C-alpha positions in Angstrom: -11.9 -21.6 -41.8 -11.9 -21.1 -37.6 -9.0 -23.8 -37.1 -6.6 -22.0 -40.1 -7.2 -18.7 -38.3 -6.5 -19.8 -34.9 -3.2 -21.2 -36.1 -2.4 -17.6 -38.5 -3.2 -15.9 -35.0 -0.6 -17.8 -32.8 2.0 -17.7 -35.8 1.8 -13.6 -36.0 1.3 -13.4 -31.7 4.6 -12.6 -30.1 4.1 -13.7 -26.5 6.0 -11.8 -24.4 9.1 -13.2 -22.4 7.9 -13.1 -19.1 5.0 -15.5 -19.9 7.5 -17.6 -21.6 9.2 -18.3 -19.0 6.6 -18.2 -16.4 7.7 -21.4 -14.0 5.7 -24.4 -15.2 6.6 -26.0 -11.4 7.0 -25.0 -8.2 10.7 -26.0 -7.7 11.1 -23.2 -10.4 9.2 -21.0 -8.4 11.4 -18.1 -7.3 11.4 -15.6 -4.6 8.5 -16.6 -2.3 10.5 -19.4 0.0 8.4 -17.8 2.8 5.3 -19.4 0.8 6.3 -22.1 -0.7 9.5 -23.5 1.4 9.7 -27.0 2.2 7.4 -28.2 4.9 5.6 -24.3 4.6 1.6 -24.9 5.4 0.5 -24.0 1.7 2.9 -26.3 0.4 1.9 -29.0 3.0 -1.7 -28.4 1.9 -1.0 -29.1 -1.6 0.9 -32.4 -0.8 -2.3 -33.7 0.4 -4.9 -32.1 -2.7 -6.3 -30.1 0.2 -7.6 -26.8 -1.6 -8.8 -23.4 0.4 -9.9 -19.9 -0.8 -7.1 -17.3 -0.7 -6.0 -14.0 -1.7 -2.8 -13.2 -2.6 -1.8 -9.7 -1.5 1.6 -8.5 -3.3 3.6 -5.8 -5.6 3.1 -6.2 -9.2 5.3 -9.2 -10.5 5.6 -10.7 -7.3 4.5 -13.5 -8.9 0.3 -14.0 -7.8 -0.7 -14.9 -10.7 1.6 -18.1 -11.2 1.5 -19.7 -7.9 -2.1 -19.9 -8.4 -1.7 -21.3 -11.8 0.8 -23.6 -10.3 -1.4 -24.4 -7.1 -4.3 -25.6 -10.0 -1.8 -27.8 -11.5 -0.8 -29.7 -8.3 -4.0 -30.2 -7.4 -5.6 -31.4 -10.7 -8.2 -28.6 -10.6 -10.4 -27.3 -13.3 -8.9 -23.9 -13.5 -10.9 -20.5 -14.6 -9.1 -17.0 -14.9 -11.1 -14.2 -15.0 -9.9 -10.3 -14.6 -11.9 -8.1 -12.2 -11.3 -5.2 -14.9 -13.4 -6.7 -17.5 -15.8 -9.4 -16.0 -18.8 -9.0 -13.6 -21.1 -11.1 -12.1 -22.2 -12.8 -15.3 -18.7 -14.3 -15.6 -18.8 -15.2 -12.0 -22.1 -17.3 -13.0 -20.7 -18.6 -15.7 -17.8 -19.6 -13.7 -20.2 -21.3 -11.1 -21.7 -23.6 -13.7 -19.0 -24.7 -14.9 -17.6 -25.4 -11.8 -20.7 -27.6 -11.5 -20.0 -29.5 -14.1 -16.5 -30.6 -13.0 -17.9 -31.2 -10.4 -19.8 -34.2 -11.1 -16.9 -35.6 -12.3 -15.1 -35.1 -9.4 -13.0 -32.3 -10.7 -12.3 -29.3 -8.3 -12.5 -25.5 -9.7 -10.3 -22.6 -8.6 -11.8 -19.5 -9.8 -8.9 -16.6 -10.0 -10.1 -13.5 -10.0 -6.9 -11.2 -11.0 -7.1 -7.5 -9.3 -9.7 -8.4 -7.1 -10.1 -5.3 -5.7 -11.1 -3.5 -8.4 -14.5 -5.8 -8.1 -17.8 -3.3 -6.6 -19.4 -5.1 -3.2 -22.2 -6.5 -5.3 -19.9 -8.4 -7.5 -18.0 -9.5 -4.5 -20.9 -10.6 -2.6 -22.0 -12.8 -5.8 -19.2 -14.9 -5.0 -20.3 -16.0 -1.6 -22.9 -18.3 -1.3 -20.7 -20.6 -3.8 -17.7 -20.5 -1.4 -20.1 -21.3 1.2 -21.2 -24.4 -0.4 -17.3 -25.6 -2.2 -18.5 -25.2 -5.6 -15.6 -23.2 -5.8 -12.4 -22.2 -4.3 -11.2 -18.6 -4.9 -8.0 -17.2 -5.2 -7.9 -13.8 -5.5 -5.2 -11.5 -6.7 -4.7 -7.8 -5.4 -1.8 -5.3 -5.2 -3.8 -3.6 -2.6 -4.5 -4.1 0.8 -7.4 -6.5 1.1 -8.3 -5.0 4.3 -9.3 -1.7 2.9 -10.9 -3.0 -0.4 -11.9 -6.1 0.1 -15.8 -6.6 1.7 -15.7 -8.2 5.4 -18.3 -11.3 4.0 -15.7 -12.4 2.0 -12.5 -11.7 4.0 -13.8 -14.1 6.6 -14.3 -16.9 3.8 -10.5 -16.8 2.3 -6.6 -16.8 3.9 -4.7 -13.8 3.1 -1.3 -14.6 2.0 1.0 -11.9 1.9 3.5 -12.4 -1.2 7.1 -10.8 -0.8 8.8 -8.5 -3.8 10.8 -10.6 -5.4 14.9 -10.5 -3.6 17.8 -9.4 -5.2 19.0 -13.2 -5.6 16.2 -14.5 -6.9 16.0 -11.9 -9.3 19.4 -12.3 -10.5 18.7 -16.1 -11.4 15.1 -15.1 -13.4 17.4 -12.4 -15.6 20.2 -14.9 -16.2 17.4 -17.5 -17.2 16.0 -14.5 -19.5 18.9 -14.1 -21.5 20.3 -17.6 -21.5 16.8 -18.4 -23.1 17.3 -16.1 -25.4 20.8 -16.4 -25.9 19.8 -19.7 -27.1 16.7 -19.3 -29.6 18.5 -16.5 -31.6 22.0 -15.0 -31.2 24.6 -15.2 -28.5 25.1 -12.0 -26.2 27.7 -10.4 -24.8 26.3 -8.5 -21.1 28.5 -5.3 -20.0 29.3 -5.6 -16.3 26.8 -3.9 -13.9 24.1 -5.0 -16.4 22.2 -7.3 -14.0 22.5 -4.9 -10.7 21.1 -2.2 -12.7 18.4 -4.4 -13.9 17.4 -5.7 -10.3 17.9 -1.6 -8.9 15.3 -0.6 -12.0 12.9 -3.9 -11.1 12.8 -3.4 -7.5 11.0 -6.5 -7.0 9.3 -6.8 -10.1 10.0 -10.0 -12.0 7.9 -9.4 -15.2 9.3 -5.7 -15.1 12.8 -6.9 -15.3 12.3 -9.9 -17.7 10.4 -6.9 -20.0 13.9 -5.3 -19.9 15.9 -8.3 -20.8 13.9 -9.1 -23.6 13.5 -5.4 -24.9 17.2 -4.5 -24.1 18.3 -7.7 -26.1 16.3 -7.0 -29.2 17.8 -3.2 -28.7 21.5 -3.8 -28.5 24.2 -3.8 -30.9 24.7 -7.0 -33.2 28.1 -7.5 -35.0 29.3 -10.5 -36.1 26.4 -12.8 -35.8 26.9 -11.7 -31.7 25.2 -9.0 -29.4 26.2 -6.9 -27.3 24.3 -5.3 -24.6 25.7 -2.6 -22.4 23.8 -0.5 -19.4 23.4 2.5 -21.6 21.6 0.7 -24.4 18.8 -0.2 -21.1 19.2 3.6 -19.9 17.8 4.8 -23.1 15.3 2.0 -23.1 13.5 2.5 -19.7 14.7 6.2 -19.1 12.8 6.9 -16.0 10.3 4.5 -14.7 7.5 5.5 -11.5 7.9 5.7 -8.6 5.9 2.4 -7.1 3.2 4.1 -4.9 -0.2 1.7 -4.2 -2.8 2.8 -1.9 -1.2 0.3 0.8 1.8 2.5 0.3 0.4 6.1 0.2 -1.0 5.2 3.7 2.6 3.6 4.6 4.7 6.9 3.9 2.5 9.0 5.6 2.5 7.1 8.5 6.5 6.6 8.2 6.8 10.2 7.8 5.5 11.8 10.5 7.3 8.8 12.7 10.1 10.1 11.5 9.0 13.6 12.4 8.5 12.8 15.8 11.4 10.8 16.0 13.4 14.0 15.4 15.2 12.3 12.3 15.3 14.6 9.5 17.1 12.5 7.1 14.4 9.9 6.9 11.6 12.7 7.2 13.4 14.6 4.0 13.6 11.0 2.0 9.8 10.2 2.6 9.0 13.6 1.5 10.9 12.9 -1.4 9.1 9.5 -2.2 5.9 11.3 -1.5 6.7 14.2 -4.0 7.9 12.1 -6.6 4.6 10.1 -7.0 2.3 12.0 -7.1 1.5 12.8 -3.7 -1.0 16.1 -3.2 1.4 18.5 -1.5 -1.6 19.8 0.9 -2.1 16.0 2.2 1.8 16.3 2.7 1.7 20.0 4.5 -1.0 18.7 6.6 0.5 16.1 8.2 3.3 18.2 8.8 0.9 20.6 10.9 -0.4 17.8 12.8 3.2 16.8 14.1 4.2 20.2 14.1 1.0 21.0 16.6 0.9 17.0 18.3 4.6 16.3 18.7 6.4 19.3 19.1 3.5 22.1 20.7 4.7 24.4 22.7 7.7 23.2 23.4 8.7 25.6 20.2 5.9 27.1 18.6 7.2 28.3 15.5 7.5 24.8 14.2 3.6 25.1 14.0 4.1 28.7 12.6 6.6 27.2 9.7 4.2 24.4 9.1 0.9 26.3 8.5 3.1 28.5 6.3 4.6 25.3 4.0 0.7 25.3 3.6 0.6 28.6 2.0 3.4 29.0 0.5 2.2 25.1 -1.8 -0.6 26.5 -2.7 1.0 30.5 -3.3 3.9 28.6 -5.8 2.2 25.1 -6.9 5.3 22.0 -7.3 7.4 21.8 -8.3 8.9 24.9 -6.3 6.4 24.2 -3.0 8.9 21.1 -2.5 11.8 24.0 -1.2 9.0 25.5 1.7 7.8 21.9 2.4 11.4 20.3 2.7 12.2 23.6 4.9 9.6 23.5 7.6 10.1 19.3 7.5 13.9 20.3 8.7 12.4 22.3 11.2 9.7 20.0 13.2 12.2 17.3 12.6 15.1 18.9 14.5 12.5 20.5 16.7 12.6 19.9 20.7 9.2 17.9 21.3 6.4 17.8 23.4 2.9 16.3 23.4 1.5 18.0 26.6 -1.0 19.4 23.7 -2.7 16.4 22.9 -2.2 14.3 26.1 -4.0 17.6 27.8 -7.0 17.5 25.9 -7.2 14.3 25.1 -7.5 13.7 28.6 -9.9 16.2 29.3 -12.0 14.8 26.0 -11.7 11.0 28.0 -13.3 12.5 31.0 -16.0 14.1 29.3 -16.8 11.6 27.5 -16.7 8.8 30.5 -19.6 10.8 32.1 -17.6 13.8 33.8 -19.3 15.9 31.9 -20.7 18.7 34.4 -21.3 22.7 34.1 -19.0 25.7 34.9 -19.3 26.9 38.6 -22.1 29.5 38.5 -20.0 32.7 38.7 -18.4 31.8 35.5 -21.5 31.6 33.2 -23.1 34.0 31.2 -24.0 36.9 32.7 -24.3 39.9 29.8 -27.9 39.5 29.9 -30.6 41.3 31.9 -32.0 38.5 34.2 -29.2 36.5 34.5 -28.4 37.7 37.9 -32.0 36.0 38.8 -30.4 32.3 38.8 -27.3 33.5 40.3 -25.2 33.5 36.9 -22.3 35.4 37.3 -22.6 36.5 40.6 -18.8 36.7 42.7 -16.9 36.6 39.3 -13.8 38.7 40.2 -12.2 39.9 36.9 -8.8 38.5 36.9 -6.3 41.9 35.6 -8.3 43.7 38.5 -6.9 41.2 41.1 -4.3 38.8 39.8 -3.8 37.3 42.6 -7.3 36.8 44.0 -7.5 32.7 43.6 -10.5 32.0 42.1 -12.2 28.6 40.9 -12.1 28.0 37.3 -13.2 23.5 36.8 -16.8 22.5 37.9 -17.1 21.3 41.7 -16.8 17.8 40.9 -13.1 18.5 39.2 -11.9 20.7 41.5 -8.0 19.4 41.9 -8.1 17.8 38.7 -4.9 18.1 36.8 -5.0 18.0 32.7 -1.1 19.5 32.5 2.0 18.8 34.2 3.5 22.1 36.4 
């Protein structure tokens, strides 16, 4: 009865095209030539059947899961696949028990954990002893920077391998393979010029997303005389708008690029990164705070109006909200980017802080100390101080005795 149920379930299951066309060999694996090229370190290790624990870090649809499966096939290893979203410590323990059984037959085990960055510290720590003694080899996949999301103890036991987004040439071949498979197994298809480029631009290096478009667009295309006809318009109607890709890493990367573009006086780049952050749903107050920081740190007193405009942009965002808030933000971004630059403010205060941190922490001279209370004169506080407005030409010492002559600002 169970076998009959499984057979019926498989018949009714619609396996996505991206899964059907998942590469079966490393030769079919496209888009990561830097990782699996001939004589690459990873490929050379696999040829010698050497396994090691690793974490694949890359954007969605770049081939992390596929590469993990291919490595298991190449090394004849037992492959256990779990998702950090739906699994926990119990699943890790079950995998370890399975790995121990396989080791009795001389078979190594790869434990593949998808979205490993979603595991808590406790769950990540549960892997450590089994990696240490060689019971399992871990392959984790993550779209987030492992330096932020993976505990140091686990990071020290794995190699992080960065996978790139699929390049346009490889994406073209993947899309072509998808249409060829559908045409062979269903009906021929006439494809309008520009469809491939449109899908490539829309998918932005995500092979899974591209193949999903191929599959949906194929079956949504016009059917005439036992042939299908696919146009760009059909794909536009299906996909409408795709959200901007914006991981935690890209949050930091865009903010960094934004501030450096402002500092480098490139208003076009600054506006682009502003737009990218807005489109991704970034908190506009965060953007405004970065803008204020740049106006103070990189423009400073070379153009004090930049700071005023940045602060007012923050207030305007709070008053107007979005999307109207994008306009004062853009106004301030353009002004700050074009303004003259001077970092003397931050350099001066940091130099003074550095002196204090290094031990140059001295009290003010006696004549500058607080003398507003009755007994101050008993201790010599305030004696000899000259009110500067009364005698502006009087040369008075303000720095502590030990720092006389110190310059934190360039004249």
